[in-house]
N, C-alpha and C positions, 0 to 999 in steps of 0.2 A: 453847715450852711451852704458850702460849695456843692456838696453832694445833692442837696435839695434843689439848688439853683440849676444845676445841669442835668437833673433827672437821674443822678446816679443812685440816690437812695432807693428809688423805686426799682432800679435794675438790680441792686444788691439784694433787695427783698425777693425779687423774682429768682435770682440765682439760688438763694437759700431754699426757696420753695422747690426748685428743680432738684437741688441736691437731696432734699428730703425724699422727693418722689423717686429719685434714682436709687437711693438706699433702700426704700421700700420694695422697689422692683427687684433689686439684687437679692433681697431676703426671700422674696417669693420665688425667684429663679432657683436659688439654692435649695429651697424646700421642695420644688418640683424635681430637681435633680435627685435629691435624696429619695423622693417617692418612687421615681423611675428605677433607681438603683435597688431599692427594696423589692420592687416588682420583678426585676431581672433576677435578683438573688432567689426569690421564691420560685420562679420558673426553672432556674437551673437546679435547685434542690429537687423539684418535681421530676426533672429529666433524669437526675441521678437515681432517684427512687425507681423510675420506670426501667432504667437499665438494670438495676439490682433485681427487680421483679422478673424481667425477661430472662436473666441468667438463672434465677431460681426456678422459673417455669420450665426452662430447658432441662435443668438437672432432674426435676420431678418427672418430666416426660421420659427421659432416658431411663430413670429407675422403673417406671411403669412398663416400658418396653422390655427391660431385662426380666422383670418379674413375670410378665406375660409369656416370655420365652422360656420360663422355668430356670433362668440363669441364677446362680447363687449370688447373693448380694456381696459385692466386693467394695473395699475402701482403700484409700491410699494409706501407706504406713505413716507418711508425714508430708507436710507442705511447708515450703519456705520461699519467701519473696527475696530474691537476690538483687542487690543494687550496688553500683559503684565498684569498688575494689573486690567486693565479695564475689561478683560475677567472674572476674579474672582468676581468683583463687580456685574456684570450683572448676573452671575450664582447665586450669593447670593440672589439677588432679586427674581429670578425664584424659588429658593428653599423656599423662604418665602411665596409663593403663596399657600394658603390653602383654602379649601372650603368643601362643603358637598360631600358625596360619589358620584362619577361619575359627578362631576361638572367641572373638568379640563381635557382637552384633551392633551396628549403628543403623538407625532408620529415621528418615524424616517423613512424617505421616501428615497427609493433607486432611483438611476438615471435611471429609466426605464419608466418614464412618466406615470406610473399607479398611480392613486389616490385612496386610500382606501375609502370605504364608510364612515368610521368615519370622515375622513377629509372633505368630502362633507357635512356631517351633521354639523360639527363644523364651517367650514369656508364659506359654501355656494358657490356662484359663484367665490369667491376669492380663492378657493382651486386651481384654475389654476396657481396662483402665487406660490404656494408651489411646483408644478411640475416644474416650471421654475427655482426654487432655488435648486432643488434636485441635489445631495444627501444632505439632511438637517434634522434638528430637527425642528418640528413645534409645537407651543404651543398656545392654546386658552382656554377660559373658557365659561361657558354657559351664563354669563352676558356680554360678549364682552369686558371685561376690559383689557384683554391681547390678542394680535393677532400678532404673530411674528414667524419668522423662522431664523435659524442659520445654516450656513454650519458647517460641523463636520470634523475636521482633522482626527480623529480616530473613524470612525463610527462603531456602533454595527450592529447586524442583524436588518432589518426593523421590526417595530411593530407600532400599533396604538391602544390606549386604553384610556378610561375615568377613572379617579380616583379622589381622594380628593386632589391631588397635582401634581406638575411637577415631572416626573420620568426621572432622568438623572444621569449619572456618570461623575465626574470631569475628569476622564481619557479620555473621549471622546473629551474634549476641551482644557485641560491644560496638560503640561508635568508633569506627576506624576510617581513615582516609577522608575524602571530601564528599559531602552529601548535603542535601537540603531537607529540612524538616519544616512542615507547615501545619499550623493549628487552625482548623476551620470550625467555627460555630455559626449559628444562624444570625448572630449579631457581632461577630468578632473574627478578625483574621490576623495571624501573626506568622511570619516566615523567617527562618534563619538559615544561613549558609555556614557549615561547620567544617573544621579540620579536626577530626576526632572529637574531643569534648570541648574544643575551643570554638566559640562562635565568631565568625569573621565578618558577617553582614547581617543586617536586620531590616525588616520592613513589616509594618503592621498598621491596622486601623480598626475602628469599630463603627457600627451603624446603629442608629436609634430605631427601635421597633415599637409599634403600638403594644403596650404592655398589658392592658386589660380592657374589658368592655363594661361600660356602665349603662344602666337603664336610663332611657331618656336621650341617649346619644344615638350613634349608629345602630342599625340592626346587627344582630350577632353575625349573620351571613356576610354583611357588608364589611364589618370589622375584620372578619377572617380573610376576606378577599384583599383588603388593604394590607393586612399584615403579611399575607402570602406574597403579595407583590413586593413588599419591602424586602422580604427574605430573598426573593428571586433577584432583585436588583443587587443586593449584597453579595450573593453567590456569583453573580456576573462579574463584580469587581474582584472577587477572589480568583476566579478563573483567569482574568486578565493579569493579575499579579503573578499567578503561578506560571503563566506563559512567558513571563520576563525573567524567570529564574535561570541560573546557569544551566545550560543544556547538557553539559558533560558530566553531571554528577547524579547519583541516585536520588530519587525523590520519595520521601515518606510523608504521608498525609494522615493526620490524626484529628480527632474532635468528636462532634456529636454524631452518633450513629445515624440519625435521620437525614443528615446532609452530606455525609461522606460520599455516597454514590454519585452525587452531582458534580463533584470536583476531583474524583480520584482516578479518572481514566488513564492518566499518565503515571500514576504512582507505582513504585516498585513494591510498596507494602503500605497497609493501612491499619489503623487500630482506633477503637473507641476509647477516649479518655475524658475525664471530668474536669480538666483544667479550666479555671475561670479567672476573672479579674481583668486588669488592664493588659493590653496585648503583650508587652515584654515579659512581665513576671508570669503571665499565663503560659507563654512559650517555654519558659524555664521549667515550669511544673510539668508541662506536656513532655518535654525532653526526658526528664527523669522517669516519668510514668512509662513512656514508650520503651526505654532501655532497661526497665526492670523485668527480671526474668523469674518466673515461678518454677520452682523445683518440686517435682512430685516423686515421692518414694513409692515405687511400684511393688 
């Protein structure tokens, strides 16, 4: 009676109506978020497939070049992806290799398909396999007991020399000291400051991108311009975040191959990785991918 007298009944009905409307909008919002998430997942899967195809095309072109040059088809004896403690174990074995002066060849080979004379001397015709693995560290000895190459997450300047042991630095292959690792995708940024494997600081964000084009909406060209503008804005935020990183530590930038060039001017090393998801777990995945080393048996 009092509710009707003071108009509270009508207000309560209005509140119930608004609550129902709010619940409906929340359901629609959640459905839209799921749709966008699915679209982003589809796009990221397509990007991974593009990267795989690019790698395969490069391999096939190299093979064609070798066949056209009349070169015998060569293959690696084995491949192994080394991660975590396994990297350290293998490096320990390399460090234990000792011999007479100028009995062990160590070379860091750049990704320019040029093979130093020392590598041709040490590996013979199989030096072509070093070129295919580059950028890498190559190791052999004059007795042929060791013949291997390793890709290098943090490569130094190229060199090739004979000595009485393997010449390498742990920081080329393992997270040591203080450094910054940043993951950059067209819709995501994540950056961590590390002491070895321990992360001491984190900063990350993601950006919404127009995920698809439907008939009856924008034209395809306008859709692409809008999306490109969103990516440019996102990359601008990434560059600003990178500028605020600690300036006294090496910077490693990883992520989508298509955007690395826009943000990697100050990077000490870069790498394409497929890490996806929310910024923090994506950075953890990128960290492991970046510091994973491939061993090639030559």
